[in-house]
Structures are given as C-alpha cells and as structure tokens.
TORKOL-4160 file (C-alpha; in steps of 0.2 Angstrom, whole numbers, padded with zeros to 4 digits, m for minus):
449
<pt num="1" X="0545" Y="0518" Z="m0826"/>
<pt num="2" X="0548" Y="0508" Z="m0812"/>
<pt num="3" X="0530" Y="0506" Z="m0801"/>
<pt num="4" X="0530" Y="0505" Z="m0782"/>
<pt num="5" X="0520" Y="0500" Z="m0770"/>
<pt num="6" X="0517" Y="0516" Z="m0761"/>
<pt num="7" X="0502" Y="0514" Z="m0754"/>
<pt num="8" X="0510" Y="0500" Z="m0743"/>
<pt num="9" X="0525" Y="0506" Z="m0739"/>
<pt num="10" X="0516" Y="0523" Z="m0732"/>
<pt num="11" X="0505" Y="0512" Z="m0721"/>
<pt num="12" X="0519" Y="0504" Z="m0715"/>
<pt num="13" X="0530" Y="0521" Z="m0712"/>
<pt num="14" X="0514" Y="0528" Z="m0703"/>
<pt num="15" X="0512" Y="0515" Z="m0691"/>
<pt num="16" X="0529" Y="0517" Z="m0686"/>
<pt num="17" X="0527" Y="0536" Z="m0685"/>
<pt num="18" X="0511" Y="0538" Z="m0679"/>
<pt num="19" X="0508" Y="0553" Z="m0664"/>
<pt num="20" X="0506" Y="0547" Z="m0645"/>
<pt num="21" X="0499" Y="0558" Z="m0633"/>
<pt num="22" X="0480" Y="0558" Z="m0644"/>
<pt num="23" X="0487" Y="0567" Z="m0658"/>
<pt num="24" X="0483" Y="0563" Z="m0678"/>
<pt num="25" X="0495" Y="0557" Z="m0690"/>
<pt num="26" X="0502" Y="0565" Z="m0702"/>
<pt num="27" X="0487" Y="0564" Z="m0717"/>
<pt num="28" X="0474" Y="0559" Z="m0707"/>
<pt num="29" X="0459" Y="0570" Z="m0707"/>
<pt num="30" X="0452" Y="0583" Z="m0693"/>
<pt num="31" X="0440" Y="0575" Z="m0682"/>
<pt num="32" X="0424" Y="0586" Z="m0682"/>
<pt num="33" X="0414" Y="0593" Z="m0670"/>
<pt num="34" X="0404" Y="0605" Z="m0680"/>
<pt num="35" X="0384" Y="0608" Z="m0679"/>
<pt num="36" X="0381" Y="0620" Z="m0693"/>
<pt num="37" X="0378" Y="0608" Z="m0709"/>
<pt num="38" X="0370" Y="0617" Z="m0720"/>
<pt num="39" X="0375" Y="0633" Z="m0732"/>
<pt num="40" X="0367" Y="0647" Z="m0720"/>
<pt num="41" X="0377" Y="0662" Z="m0718"/>
<pt num="42" X="0391" Y="0661" Z="m0705"/>
<pt num="43" X="0397" Y="0675" Z="m0695"/>
<pt num="44" X="0415" Y="0677" Z="m0693"/>
<pt num="45" X="0426" Y="0690" Z="m0684"/>
<pt num="46" X="0443" Y="0697" Z="m0690"/>
<pt num="47" X="0458" Y="0699" Z="m0678"/>
<pt num="48" X="0471" Y="0710" Z="m0682"/>
<pt num="49" X="0470" Y="0720" Z="m0699"/>
<pt num="50" X="0486" Y="0722" Z="m0706"/>
<pt num="51" X="0495" Y="0716" Z="m0721"/>
<pt num="52" X="0491" Y="0698" Z="m0718"/>
<pt num="53" X="0474" Y="0703" Z="m0711"/>
<pt num="54" X="0469" Y="0715" Z="m0726"/>
<pt num="55" X="0473" Y="0698" Z="m0740"/>
<pt num="56" X="0463" Y="0686" Z="m0730"/>
<pt num="57" X="0448" Y="0699" Z="m0729"/>
<pt num="58" X="0449" Y="0700" Z="m0747"/>
<pt num="59" X="0449" Y="0682" Z="m0752"/>
<pt num="60" X="0436" Y="0681" Z="m0739"/>
<pt num="61" X="0423" Y="0693" Z="m0750"/>
<pt num="62" X="0424" Y="0681" Z="m0765"/>
<pt num="63" X="0416" Y="0669" Z="m0753"/>
<pt num="64" X="0395" Y="0667" Z="m0753"/>
<pt num="65" X="0388" Y="0666" Z="m0736"/>
<pt num="66" X="0401" Y="0674" Z="m0724"/>
<pt num="67" X="0394" Y="0690" Z="m0716"/>
<pt num="68" X="0411" Y="0699" Z="m0707"/>
<pt num="69" X="0400" Y="0705" Z="m0689"/>
<pt num="70" X="0417" Y="0711" Z="m0681"/>
<pt num="71" X="0432" Y="0717" Z="m0684"/>
<pt num="72" X="0448" Y="0720" Z="m0671"/>
<pt num="73" X="0464" Y="0729" Z="m0671"/>
<pt num="74" X="0472" Y="0737" Z="m0661"/>
<pt num="75" X="0478" Y="0752" Z="m0671"/>
<pt num="76" X="0464" Y="0766" Z="m0676"/>
<pt num="77" X="0475" Y="0766" Z="m0691"/>
<pt num="78" X="0470" Y="0750" Z="m0698"/>
<pt num="79" X="0454" Y="0748" Z="m0688"/>
<pt num="80" X="0442" Y="0761" Z="m0696"/>
<pt num="81" X="0447" Y="0760" Z="m0716"/>
<pt num="82" X="0444" Y="0742" Z="m0714"/>
<pt num="83" X="0426" Y="0746" Z="m0707"/>
<pt num="84" X="0420" Y="0756" Z="m0720"/>
<pt num="85" X="0428" Y="0748" Z="m0734"/>
<pt num="86" X="0416" Y="0732" Z="m0726"/>
<pt num="87" X="0401" Y="0742" Z="m0725"/>
<pt num="88" X="0405" Y="0749" Z="m0743"/>
<pt num="89" X="0404" Y="0734" Z="m0749"/>
<pt num="90" X="0385" Y="0733" Z="m0744"/>
<pt num="91" X="0388" Y="0716" Z="m0738"/>
<pt num="92" X="0394" Y="0716" Z="m0720"/>
<pt num="93" X="0390" Y="0730" Z="m0706"/>
<pt num="94" X="0405" Y="0723" Z="m0693"/>
<pt num="95" X="0403" Y="0732" Z="m0677"/>
<pt num="96" X="0424" Y="0737" Z="m0674"/>
<pt num="97" X="0434" Y="0733" Z="m0657"/>
<pt num="98" X="0453" Y="0739" Z="m0651"/>
<pt num="99" X="0452" Y="0723" Z="m0638"/>
<pt num="100" X="0446" Y="0707" Z="m0644"/>
<pt num="101" X="0443" Y="0701" Z="m0626"/>
<pt num="102" X="0429" Y="0715" Z="m0627"/>
<pt num="103" X="0421" Y="0708" Z="m0643"/>
<pt num="104" X="0423" Y="0688" Z="m0640"/>
<pt num="105" X="0411" Y="0695" Z="m0625"/>
<pt num="106" X="0401" Y="0706" Z="m0633"/>
<pt num="107" X="0396" Y="0697" Z="m0652"/>
<pt num="108" X="0385" Y="0685" Z="m0650"/>
<pt num="109" X="0381" Y="0672" Z="m0664"/>
<pt num="110" X="0398" Y="0671" Z="m0671"/>
<pt num="111" X="0402" Y="0655" Z="m0677"/>
<pt num="112" X="0421" Y="0660" Z="m0682"/>
<pt num="113" X="0438" Y="0670" Z="m0679"/>
<pt num="114" X="0451" Y="0672" Z="m0691"/>
<pt num="115" X="0467" Y="0677" Z="m0681"/>
<pt num="116" X="0480" Y="0686" Z="m0691"/>
<pt num="117" X="0488" Y="0698" Z="m0678"/>
<pt num="118" X="0508" Y="0696" Z="m0673"/>
<pt num="119" X="0513" Y="0680" Z="m0670"/>
<pt num="120" X="0515" Y="0680" Z="m0652"/>
<pt num="121" X="0496" Y="0687" Z="m0651"/>
<pt num="122" X="0492" Y="0670" Z="m0660"/>
<pt num="123" X="0491" Y="0659" Z="m0644"/>
<pt num="124" X="0479" Y="0670" Z="m0634"/>
<pt num="125" X="0469" Y="0674" Z="m0647"/>
<pt num="126" X="0465" Y="0658" Z="m0654"/>
<pt num="127" X="0463" Y="0650" Z="m0636"/>
<pt num="128" X="0450" Y="0663" Z="m0630"/>
<pt num="129" X="0440" Y="0663" Z="m0647"/>
<pt num="130" X="0441" Y="0641" Z="m0644"/>
<pt num="131" X="0436" Y="0643" Z="m0627"/>
<pt num="132" X="0422" Y="0654" Z="m0630"/>
<pt num="133" X="0414" Y="0641" Z="m0642"/>
<pt num="134" X="0421" Y="0650" Z="m0656"/>
<pt num="135" X="0431" Y="0637" Z="m0674"/>
<pt num="136" X="0447" Y="0649" Z="m0676"/>
<pt num="137" X="0456" Y="0651" Z="m0695"/>
<pt num="138" X="0476" Y="0655" Z="m0689"/>
<pt num="139" X="0488" Y="0661" Z="m0698"/>
<pt num="140" X="0504" Y="0654" Z="m0698"/>
<pt num="141" X="0515" Y="0654" Z="m0689"/>
<pt num="142" X="0505" Y="0645" Z="m0675"/>
<pt num="143" X="0514" Y="0657" Z="m0662"/>
<pt num="144" X="0531" Y="0664" Z="m0657"/>
<pt num="145" X="0536" Y="0649" Z="m0645"/>
<pt num="146" X="0534" Y="0630" Z="m0646"/>
<pt num="147" X="0525" Y="0628" Z="m0631"/>
<pt num="148" X="0511" Y="0643" Z="m0637"/>
<pt num="149" X="0507" Y="0632" Z="m0653"/>
<pt num="150" X="0505" Y="0618" Z="m0640"/>
<pt num="151" X="0495" Y="0627" Z="m0631"/>
<pt num="152" X="0484" Y="0629" Z="m0647"/>
<pt num="153" X="0484" Y="0612" Z="m0650"/>
<pt num="154" X="0478" Y="0606" Z="m0633"/>
<pt num="155" X="0464" Y="0619" Z="m0632"/>
<pt num="156" X="0458" Y="0615" Z="m0649"/>
<pt num="157" X="0458" Y="0596" Z="m0642"/>
<pt num="158" X="0449" Y="0601" Z="m0625"/>
<pt num="159" X="0436" Y="0611" Z="m0633"/>
<pt num="160" X="0433" Y="0601" Z="m0649"/>
<pt num="161" X="0431" Y="0616" Z="m0660"/>
<pt num="162" X="0441" Y="0618" Z="m0676"/>
<pt num="163" X="0458" Y="0625" Z="m0677"/>
<pt num="164" X="0463" Y="0629" Z="m0696"/>
<pt num="165" X="0483" Y="0635" Z="m0696"/>
<pt num="166" X="0484" Y="0647" Z="m0713"/>
<pt num="167" X="0497" Y="0636" Z="m0722"/>
<pt num="168" X="0487" Y="0641" Z="m0737"/>
<pt num="169" X="0496" Y="0627" Z="m0751"/>
<pt num="170" X="0490" Y="0613" Z="m0741"/>
<pt num="171" X="0469" Y="0617" Z="m0749"/>
<pt num="172" X="0478" Y="0625" Z="m0768"/>
<pt num="173" X="0471" Y="0613" Z="m0779"/>
<pt num="174" X="0489" Y="0613" Z="m0788"/>
<pt num="175" X="0496" Y="0607" Z="m0773"/>
<pt num="176" X="0484" Y="0594" Z="m0771"/>
<pt num="177" X="0483" Y="0586" Z="m0789"/>
<pt num="178" X="0502" Y="0585" Z="m0789"/>
<pt num="179" X="0504" Y="0574" Z="m0772"/>
<pt num="180" X="0489" Y="0564" Z="m0775"/>
<pt num="181" X="0487" Y="0562" Z="m0792"/>
<pt num="182" X="0506" Y="0562" Z="m0798"/>
<pt num="183" X="0516" Y="0556" Z="m0786"/>
<pt num="184" X="0504" Y="0546" Z="m0776"/>
<pt num="185" X="0495" Y="0540" Z="m0788"/>
<pt num="186" X="0504" Y="0539" Z="m0803"/>
<pt num="187" X="0522" Y="0538" Z="m0795"/>
<pt num="188" X="0528" Y="0549" Z="m0809"/>
<pt num="189" X="0546" Y="0554" Z="m0800"/>
<pt num="190" X="0549" Y="0537" Z="m0793"/>
<pt num="191" X="0560" Y="0539" Z="m0775"/>
<pt num="192" X="0561" Y="0557" Z="m0771"/>
<pt num="193" X="0578" Y="0559" Z="m0763"/>
<pt num="194" X="0579" Y="0579" Z="m0765"/>
<pt num="195" X="0571" Y="0595" Z="m0762"/>
<pt num="196" X="0575" Y="0613" Z="m0763"/>
<pt num="197" X="0564" Y="0627" Z="m0760"/>
<pt num="198" X="0569" Y="0646" Z="m0758"/>
<pt num="199" X="0560" Y="0662" Z="m0756"/>
<pt num="200" X="0572" Y="0679" Z="m0760"/>
<pt num="201" X="0568" Y="0694" Z="m0758"/>
<pt num="202" X="0579" Y="0710" Z="m0764"/>
<pt num="203" X="0583" Y="0722" Z="m0753"/>
<pt num="204" X="0568" Y="0735" Z="m0760"/>
<pt num="205" X="0554" Y="0723" Z="m0752"/>
<pt num="206" X="0562" Y="0723" Z="m0737"/>
<pt num="207" X="0565" Y="0738" Z="m0731"/>
<pt num="208" X="0560" Y="0744" Z="m0715"/>
<pt num="209" X="0541" Y="0749" Z="m0712"/>
<pt num="210" X="0537" Y="0769" Z="m0707"/>
<pt num="211" X="0521" Y="0777" Z="m0700"/>
<pt num="212" X="0514" Y="0794" Z="m0699"/>
<pt num="213" X="0520" Y="0802" Z="m0682"/>
<pt num="214" X="0500" Y="0808" Z="m0680"/>
<pt num="215" X="0495" Y="0790" Z="m0681"/>
<pt num="216" X="0507" Y="0784" Z="m0667"/>
<pt num="217" X="0499" Y="0771" Z="m0654"/>
<pt num="218" X="0504" Y="0779" Z="m0636"/>
<pt num="219" X="0517" Y="0768" Z="m0627"/>
<pt num="220" X="0503" Y="0766" Z="m0615"/>
<pt num="221" X="0494" Y="0756" Z="m0631"/>
<pt num="222" X="0509" Y="0750" Z="m0635"/>
<pt num="223" X="0516" Y="0744" Z="m0618"/>
<pt num="224" X="0496" Y="0735" Z="m0614"/>
<pt num="225" X="0499" Y="0725" Z="m0630"/>
<pt num="226" X="0514" Y="0719" Z="m0629"/>
<pt num="227" X="0529" Y="0731" Z="m0638"/>
<pt num="228" X="0540" Y="0739" Z="m0633"/>
<pt num="229" X="0539" Y="0755" Z="m0646"/>
<pt num="230" X="0531" Y="0760" Z="m0662"/>
<pt num="231" X="0546" Y="0755" Z="m0673"/>
<pt num="232" X="0544" Y="0736" Z="m0666"/>
<pt num="233" X="0525" Y="0736" Z="m0667"/>
<pt num="234" X="0527" Y="0741" Z="m0684"/>
<pt num="235" X="0544" Y="0728" Z="m0687"/>
<pt num="236" X="0538" Y="0716" Z="m0676"/>
<pt num="237" X="0541" Y="0704" Z="m0687"/>
<pt num="238" X="0562" Y="0706" Z="m0686"/>
<pt num="239" X="0564" Y="0700" Z="m0664"/>
<pt num="240" X="0561" Y="0687" Z="m0658"/>
<pt num="241" X="0548" Y="0691" Z="m0645"/>
<pt num="242" X="0534" Y="0695" Z="m0656"/>
<pt num="243" X="0538" Y="0684" Z="m0669"/>
<pt num="244" X="0551" Y="0673" Z="m0679"/>
<pt num="245" X="0560" Y="0684" Z="m0693"/>
<pt num="246" X="0562" Y="0679" Z="m0713"/>
<pt num="247" X="0562" Y="0659" Z="m0711"/>
<pt num="248" X="0545" Y="0659" Z="m0701"/>
<pt num="249" X="0536" Y="0672" Z="m0712"/>
<pt num="250" X="0544" Y="0664" Z="m0728"/>
<pt num="251" X="0549" Y="0649" Z="m0726"/>
<pt num="252" X="0536" Y="0643" Z="m0716"/>
<pt num="253" X="0524" Y="0642" Z="m0730"/>
<pt num="254" X="0535" Y="0632" Z="m0739"/>
<pt num="255" X="0543" Y="0620" Z="m0726"/>
<pt num="256" X="0527" Y="0613" Z="m0724"/>
<pt num="257" X="0529" Y="0605" Z="m0740"/>
<pt num="258" X="0541" Y="0595" Z="m0735"/>
<pt num="259" X="0532" Y="0585" Z="m0722"/>
<pt num="260" X="0518" Y="0585" Z="m0732"/>
<pt num="261" X="0524" Y="0578" Z="m0748"/>
<pt num="262" X="0537" Y="0568" Z="m0741"/>
<pt num="263" X="0525" Y="0560" Z="m0729"/>
<pt num="264" X="0535" Y="0556" Z="m0713"/>
<pt num="265" X="0546" Y="0567" Z="m0699"/>
<pt num="266" X="0563" Y="0577" Z="m0700"/>
<pt num="267" X="0575" Y="0568" Z="m0695"/>
<pt num="268" X="0589" Y="0582" Z="m0692"/>
<pt num="269" X="0595" Y="0600" Z="m0699"/>
<pt num="270" X="0609" Y="0609" Z="m0700"/>
<pt num="271" X="0606" Y="0629" Z="m0704"/>
<pt num="272" X="0617" Y="0646" Z="m0705"/>
<pt num="273" X="0609" Y="0664" Z="m0705"/>
<pt num="274" X="0617" Y="0680" Z="m0701"/>
<pt num="275" X="0612" Y="0699" Z="m0700"/>
<pt num="276" X="0626" Y="0709" Z="m0705"/>
<pt num="277" X="0617" Y="0716" Z="m0719"/>
<pt num="278" X="0605" Y="0726" Z="m0709"/>
<pt num="279" X="0604" Y="0736" Z="m0693"/>
<pt num="280" X="0591" Y="0736" Z="m0678"/>
<pt num="281" X="0586" Y="0720" Z="m0684"/>
<pt num="282" X="0586" Y="0703" Z="m0671"/>
<pt num="283" X="0584" Y="0692" Z="m0682"/>
<pt num="284" X="0593" Y="0683" Z="m0696"/>
<pt num="285" X="0588" Y="0689" Z="m0713"/>
<pt num="286" X="0597" Y="0677" Z="m0725"/>
<pt num="287" X="0594" Y="0660" Z="m0718"/>
<pt num="288" X="0601" Y="0643" Z="m0727"/>
<pt num="289" X="0595" Y="0626" Z="m0718"/>
<pt num="290" X="0599" Y="0608" Z="m0723"/>
<pt num="291" X="0587" Y="0594" Z="m0717"/>
<pt num="292" X="0587" Y="0574" Z="m0718"/>
<pt num="293" X="0569" Y="0570" Z="m0721"/>
<pt num="294" X="0562" Y="0551" Z="m0716"/>
<pt num="295" X="0552" Y="0545" Z="m0729"/>
<pt num="296" X="0543" Y="0529" Z="m0732"/>
<pt num="297" X="0558" Y="0527" Z="m0746"/>
<pt num="298" X="0570" Y="0528" Z="m0735"/>
<pt num="299" X="0580" Y="0544" Z="m0730"/>
<pt num="300" X="0578" Y="0561" Z="m0741"/>
<pt num="301" X="0586" Y="0577" Z="m0742"/>
<pt num="302" X="0580" Y="0596" Z="m0741"/>
<pt num="303" X="0587" Y="0609" Z="m0744"/>
<pt num="304" X="0581" Y="0628" Z="m0739"/>
<pt num="305" X="0583" Y="0646" Z="m0743"/>
<pt num="306" X="0576" Y="0662" Z="m0740"/>
<pt num="307" X="0586" Y="0677" Z="m0743"/>
<pt num="308" X="0580" Y="0697" Z="m0740"/>
<pt num="309" X="0595" Y="0706" Z="m0748"/>
<pt num="310" X="0592" Y="0698" Z="m0767"/>
<pt num="311" X="0578" Y="0693" Z="m0779"/>
<pt num="312" X="0589" Y="0682" Z="m0789"/>
<pt num="313" X="0585" Y="0666" Z="m0793"/>
<pt num="314" X="0567" Y="0665" Z="m0799"/>
<pt num="315" X="0554" Y="0667" Z="m0787"/>
<pt num="316" X="0548" Y="0658" Z="m0774"/>
<pt num="317" X="0543" Y="0638" Z="m0777"/>
<pt num="318" X="0548" Y="0621" Z="m0770"/>
<pt num="319" X="0557" Y="0608" Z="m0782"/>
<pt num="320" X="0555" Y="0588" Z="m0778"/>
<pt num="321" X="0570" Y="0577" Z="m0788"/>
<pt num="322" X="0564" Y="0559" Z="m0790"/>
<pt num="323" X="0574" Y="0546" Z="m0800"/>
<pt num="324" X="0562" Y="0547" Z="m0813"/>
<pt num="325" X="0556" Y="0565" Z="m0813"/>
<pt num="326" X="0557" Y="0581" Z="m0805"/>
<pt num="327" X="0542" Y="0592" Z="m0801"/>
<pt num="328" X="0546" Y="0611" Z="m0798"/>
<pt num="329" X="0530" Y="0619" Z="m0791"/>
<pt num="330" X="0526" Y="0639" Z="m0786"/>
<pt num="331" X="0510" Y="0648" Z="m0781"/>
<pt num="332" X="0515" Y="0654" Z="m0797"/>
<pt num="333" X="0509" Y="0645" Z="m0809"/>
<pt num="334" X="0522" Y="0655" Z="m0823"/>
<pt num="335" X="0535" Y="0644" Z="m0811"/>
<pt num="336" X="0527" Y="0626" Z="m0810"/>
<pt num="337" X="0532" Y="0612" Z="m0822"/>
<pt num="338" X="0538" Y="0596" Z="m0822"/>
<pt num="339" X="0556" Y="0589" Z="m0830"/>
<pt num="340" X="0556" Y="0569" Z="m0834"/>
<pt num="341" X="0573" Y="0560" Z="m0833"/>
<pt num="342" X="0579" Y="0553" Z="m0849"/>
<pt num="343" X="0580" Y="0536" Z="m0846"/>
<pt num="344" X="0561" Y="0534" Z="m0844"/>
<pt num="345" X="0554" Y="0528" Z="m0862"/>
<pt num="346" X="0545" Y="0542" Z="m0870"/>
<pt num="347" X="0530" Y="0530" Z="m0870"/>
<pt num="348" X="0527" Y="0532" Z="m0851"/>
<pt num="349" X="0526" Y="0554" Z="m0856"/>
<pt num="350" X="0513" Y="0550" Z="m0869"/>
<pt num="351" X="0502" Y="0539" Z="m0862"/>
<pt num="352" X="0501" Y="0552" Z="m0846"/>
<pt num="353" X="0499" Y="0566" Z="m0860"/>
<pt num="354" X="0484" Y="0557" Z="m0867"/>
<pt num="355" X="0478" Y="0554" Z="m0854"/>
<pt num="356" X="0476" Y="0573" Z="m0847"/>
<pt num="357" X="0486" Y="0569" Z="m0833"/>
<pt num="358" X="0503" Y="0579" Z="m0838"/>
<pt num="359" X="0503" Y="0594" Z="m0852"/>
<pt num="360" X="0516" Y="0594" Z="m0864"/>
<pt num="361" X="0527" Y="0610" Z="m0864"/>
<pt num="362" X="0532" Y="0618" Z="m0880"/>
<pt num="363" X="0549" Y="0619" Z="m0879"/>
<pt num="364" X="0564" Y="0617" Z="m0892"/>
<pt num="365" X="0577" Y="0602" Z="m0894"/>
<pt num="366" X="0596" Y="0608" Z="m0892"/>
<pt num="367" X="0606" Y="0605" Z="m0903"/>
<pt num="368" X="0625" Y="0602" Z="m0897"/>
<pt num="369" X="0639" Y="0613" Z="m0906"/>
<pt num="370" X="0652" Y="0603" Z="m0915"/>
<pt num="371" X="0665" Y="0596" Z="m0904"/>
<pt num="372" X="0654" Y="0600" Z="m0888"/>
<pt num="373" X="0652" Y="0586" Z="m0875"/>
<pt num="374" X="0636" Y="0577" Z="m0880"/>
<pt num="375" X="0630" Y="0574" Z="m0862"/>
<pt num="376" X="0627" Y="0593" Z="m0861"/>
<pt num="377" X="0613" Y="0592" Z="m0877"/>
<pt num="378" X="0608" Y="0575" Z="m0866"/>
<pt num="379" X="0604" Y="0585" Z="m0852"/>
<pt num="380" X="0595" Y="0600" Z="m0859"/>
<pt num="381" X="0583" Y="0589" Z="m0868"/>
<pt num="382" X="0571" Y="0581" Z="m0855"/>
<pt num="383" X="0554" Y="0583" Z="m0859"/>
<pt num="384" X="0545" Y="0596" Z="m0848"/>
<pt num="385" X="0527" Y="0597" Z="m0843"/>
<pt num="386" X="0514" Y="0607" Z="m0836"/>
<pt num="387" X="0499" Y="0606" Z="m0825"/>
<pt num="388" X="0483" Y="0603" Z="m0833"/>
<pt num="389" X="0475" Y="0611" Z="m0817"/>
<pt num="390" X="0469" Y="0631" Z="m0819"/>
<pt num="391" X="0466" Y="0640" Z="m0807"/>
<pt num="392" X="0459" Y="0658" Z="m0803"/>
<pt num="393" X="0456" Y="0659" Z="m0788"/>
<pt num="394" X="0465" Y="0671" Z="m0773"/>
<pt num="395" X="0477" Y="0661" Z="m0767"/>
<pt num="396" X="0471" Y="0661" Z="m0749"/>
<pt num="397" X="0453" Y="0657" Z="m0755"/>
<pt num="398" X="0452" Y="0637" Z="m0755"/>
<pt num="399" X="0458" Y="0637" Z="m0740"/>
<pt num="400" X="0449" Y="0649" Z="m0731"/>
<pt num="401" X="0433" Y="0640" Z="m0739"/>
<pt num="402" X="0439" Y="0623" Z="m0733"/>
<pt num="403" X="0438" Y="0629" Z="m0716"/>
<pt num="404" X="0420" Y="0636" Z="m0719"/>
<pt num="405" X="0414" Y="0618" Z="m0727"/>
<pt num="406" X="0422" Y="0611" Z="m0712"/>
<pt num="407" X="0412" Y="0621" Z="m0698"/>
<pt num="408" X="0396" Y="0615" Z="m0708"/>
<pt num="409" X="0402" Y="0601" Z="m0708"/>
<pt num="410" X="0404" Y="0597" Z="m0727"/>
<pt num="411" X="0422" Y="0595" Z="m0726"/>
<pt num="412" X="0437" Y="0589" Z="m0717"/>
<pt num="413" X="0449" Y="0601" Z="m0711"/>
<pt num="414" X="0468" Y="0604" Z="m0723"/>
<pt num="415" X="0476" Y="0608" Z="m0711"/>
<pt num="416" X="0471" Y="0606" Z="m0693"/>
<pt num="417" X="0484" Y="0613" Z="m0679"/>
<pt num="418" X="0489" Y="0597" Z="m0674"/>
<pt num="419" X="0495" Y="0593" Z="m0691"/>
<pt num="420" X="0503" Y="0610" Z="m0691"/>
<pt num="421" X="0513" Y="0609" Z="m0676"/>
<pt num="422" X="0522" Y="0592" Z="m0683"/>
<pt num="423" X="0526" Y="0602" Z="m0698"/>
<pt num="424" X="0529" Y="0619" Z="m0690"/>
<pt num="425" X="0543" Y="0611" Z="m0678"/>
<pt num="426" X="0556" Y="0609" Z="m0693"/>
<pt num="427" X="0554" Y="0628" Z="m0692"/>
<pt num="428" X="0556" Y="0632" Z="m0676"/>
<pt num="429" X="0570" Y="0621" Z="m0672"/>
<pt num="430" X="0581" Y="0633" Z="m0687"/>
<pt num="431" X="0585" Y="0646" Z="m0675"/>
<pt num="432" X="0592" Y="0634" Z="m0663"/>
<pt num="433" X="0601" Y="0625" Z="m0678"/>
<pt num="434" X="0609" Y="0643" Z="m0682"/>
<pt num="435" X="0614" Y="0646" Z="m0663"/>
<pt num="436" X="0622" Y="0628" Z="m0662"/>
<pt num="437" X="0633" Y="0626" Z="m0680"/>
<pt num="438" X="0633" Y="0608" Z="m0678"/>
<pt num="439" X="0618" Y="0595" Z="m0684"/>
<pt num="440" X="0604" Y="0594" Z="m0674"/>
<pt num="441" X="0593" Y="0577" Z="m0671"/>
<pt num="442" X="0572" Y="0577" Z="m0671"/>
<pt num="443" X="0569" Y="0567" Z="m0656"/>
<pt num="444" X="0550" Y="0558" Z="m0657"/>
<pt num="445" X="0545" Y="0568" Z="m0639"/>
<pt num="446" X="0547" Y="0586" Z="m0651"/>
<pt num="447" X="0531" Y="0581" Z="m0659"/>
<pt num="448" X="0522" Y="0576" Z="m0644"/>
<pt num="449" X="0507" Y="0584" Z="m0638"/>
C-alpha cells in the first residue's frame, strides 16, 4: 500500500489555510481558561428541555460528579416533569425557571450551562451565559443565522470561557479511531477522492408535532419568546426564523464530518431541494448537496442528502472513498465497515488484522455464474473489515465528558465554537445554493470571524 507523507502535506496545507483574526486552524486544540482542575462536583444548568435537552440530560446522568442545579424551559409541560424526574434520581435537586435570564441572575455557584433551545435562541442564551462567567455546551446548529454564530465566537473570545458545540461525533471514540489511526497514521484509504453521506427518514418519522390544548402556551408567552403561534412553537424546525430545516437538524451532524476528515475547507457548493410533499412548512424537506472540498492532497468531492419522505438507503452514515479502501462509518455500529480495494496486496490487510488495527469481517466469497462477467465477482469479492473499538456509552456522553474535563483543565475541547463555525458554514450555505440554482464558491473571508 502506497504510504504518502500525510503529516507534511497537511502541515503545508494548514499553513496556507490558517484563519485570520485570531481564530484557530482546523484541528488545533481550544485554549483553556479553566480554573477548576479537580474532580470536584460541577454545578450545571440546562436550558431547553425538549427532545434534545432530554437526550443530553439522560447522557449526563451517567457522568459522575455532575450536579444539575437548575433547569429552564418556557413550557411548564416540559419543565415540571423534568424537575421531578431529576429529583427522583436522588442525585439532583434542581430549581426550575421559565426565564433563563432570571436563572442566570439568581443561581450562584454554577460552573456551566447546557443550551438545547430552538436554534434561534442559541446565540442569545449562550452569549448571556458566557458573559455571566459560565462555560457553555450548546447544541448545534450554533444559530439559525451566520451572524448569530459569529457573535458566539466573539463572545467566547472576549470572555475567555469555554464554548463546546454539540457535534458529538467529534468525541466518539470510533470516529476518532478512524481518523487518527486508520486515515492519518496508517493511511489505509490512500488518497480520499470522494465522500457520500445521508440521513433519510420516512413520513412516519417526519410528521408534525402536536400538543394537548390544555397545555397550550398563551399568546403573550409565545410572543415574548419570539414564536408566532403554538404550531410553530412545536414545529419550529421547519421555519427559517427559528431553525434551518432537516439539512440543519440532521445534515449538520454529518456535513461536519467532511471538513474534519478532509482536514480542509469547502471550495464550492451546488444544491437542490424542495418541500412539495408537505404543507404549512417553509424549509425544504428533501435536500441534495454536492461539494468540492480542498484537502491536503487536492480537490475531493462530497455528496450529501437528507430525505424526509423515505427511509430507504440503510440508515444514516458517512462514507469516505480512497484509491486503496473505503470507510463507511455511522453512530450505528452495525453499519460501520471498511472495504478494501482488490489491487492492494493481501499481505497488507493481513498485517493490519494481525496487529489488531482492523478486525476481519466474515463474508462468503461470491462465485461468478457461468457466462457471467468476471468483473462482477471481482467487484463483490473485496475484503471487508470492522473496527476493533467497542463503544457502549450513550452517543452524546463522550462529548459532554470532554466538555466537563475541559472545564477541569484536564482536556482540550473537541469542538470549540470557532472550529464549529468553520464547519457549519458549509451547512449555512445550502439554502443560498438551493435558491441560486448554480454553483457557489466559498471565499476566504467567509470563514473569518
């Protein structure tokens, strides 16, 4: 297998693409300004107790030395049951708030805030928490606008506090193993020329969210927090003034993997999308995007699709295809596998297996039928491998652990806000590309905060 000088080429590439204005290059660690360096209990508050807030709270329960001191949500239907569940665990006694500003003003001794509100509140809540002297873990997307995201980077720099963005794959040990061990160290893919990724959902998982009339928020409360009505409050993800649609909700997690694995910035984008199937929704339900990406080895291309009218296609995954091997990876471990190209000497794969770097996958050899093109058998009989890394935690737990370890001064953030902004820019650009109906180019100044 051809071994390229990856580190040297990457170093030269990053030198050329470093961000101006005090930001950090892709892959560089966050600079810590943390004072708590022990394993003492960290006091946190969680703002936003919907689906994602509940997911994060569930993951937090498995992390020791974390005290949920306060919870906040504008909807009492979510707030009171969450407070009760936490108290029932016997480890927390959180105070409940409907206004995060009151919480920041009254709660003393907090170390950090976890933000899981609708996207358009990410920047205001995060910025206020950082200015209050607290570290913040904020769900992706950083904001529903580019300027909102930039404001978070600026506040992080101004306050010197930590701001982790919730692209949780960045802390997943299987993803980190693929990048650091397989791609960087052993270069098993060879030159990566293409990547595909998808997240498809059927209509059954894409229906409007409903609510019990007796738990409706008043028009005054809805207006106070920027919502037009109860329908939009429950289905905010479909409206531009609140969120970014499926390409942000689902696609952001996966498109984030492109710059991380490519170790570079996008060069161009083309996109199509529409919302012909559903009524009453503003943002495209089905989106397909094609990128050109700058990498240390030259241009690579990446395709992404998110569909909400079919679950076809084998779940959600990302696939990086090189001239020596392809790696298909997902948070669903049953999907993850490595496909070797037939031209690579079998001894190379045997050595990687014997050293424990890969696990051989048991597959039956395909035998060509009489008269069948022999190339068909060759295309089917490629060596397949699994990762040797076992991961049994909840998928968000390692990313939260990384955040808490960084507060204690024991780690660097795996996804600080300035890194996240660079990667999310490729997502923000999708709606513009759909409207333009032509190829758009990324400019150097686009990445500068």
